[in-house]
N, C-alpha and C positions, 0 to 999 in steps of 0.2 A: 919131159923136159922141154918141149917145144914150147909148149903153153906157159910154162914159168918164164922161159925166156921172153916171150912175147909180152907176158905182164910186165916183168921186170925191165925189160929194152925198150917197151914202147908205150903201153898204157899209163906205166908210172910216172916216166917222163914228162909225157903230155900232161898229165893230170898235175903234176908238181909246176909245169910252166904256166897253166891254166890259172892256177891259184894265184902264183906270183903276179901275172898279168892283171888279175882283178883285186889284188891288195888281200887276199885272204890269209891269214894266218893259218899255217899247219906245221907239223912236226914230223919231219923227214926221219926215215929208217929204213933199215934194210928188210923190212917185213912186206908182205902182201898187201898192205893197206895202210892208210895214212889216217893220223888223227887232224881232223879240220876243225879250226876254231872261227866260225863265221862271226861277224860284227852283230852284235847284240845277242849274241849266245845261240846255243844248239837247238833248243825247244822249238822256236819259229820256223827253223830252216828244216827240221827233221818232219813237223808236221806238215810242211808246205811239199817237200819232197814224196811223202808218203801217199797225199791226196793226190799225186800225180803218178803213182805206181813205181816210186823209186823208194827202196828200203836202204836205209843207212841205220848203224847202229848208235843210238844215243849212250852215252857214258855216264857212269856214276861218281859220284864224288869221289876224289877231287877234281875230276875231269868233266864235270856236268855240263861245262860251256863247251864241250867238243863232242863231234860225232866220229865215227869210224867209218872210213869209206872204202871197201874192201876194192880191189882191183879187179877188173873184168877186161874181156877182150875190147879193143878200141870201137867196135862198132856199138857193143853197149855203152861203153864209156861216152860216147859221143851223146847218148840220150842224156845221161847225167849232166854232162857239161852244158847242153841246150836248155834243159830246165832249170839248172843251178844259176845260170845266166841270167834267166827271167826273174829268178828270186832275187839276185842282188840288184838288178836293176829295178825292182819294184819297191814300193813304201814298206812292204813286210820287212826287208831287212832293217828298216831304220826302227822297227818296234822294239821296246826294251823287253828284256828275257823275263818270261813269266815261269816261275817254278812251281811245283806243286808238290806236298810233302806226304808220302806215301804211310 
């Protein structure tokens, strides 16, 4: 129960605050994850994060413009925040969303 309290009481509010401060749309809820809707769509963000060792879950239609960010302990979340900040400040965030059909 200590981990759940940490995730919901520290990690989630920190992630929500970070996303608000950076103008990134997200969908709050009671679960141990957030749906994040980055500018330009999820595909380039998911690829950028994956190339840097951070796995997030791309969503399927009708939520393909979002990715699911599972909550982690703060020391792990700090790595995501650091890498995602670089992404947001890069020109990659300005690329149009590219979708592939399966």
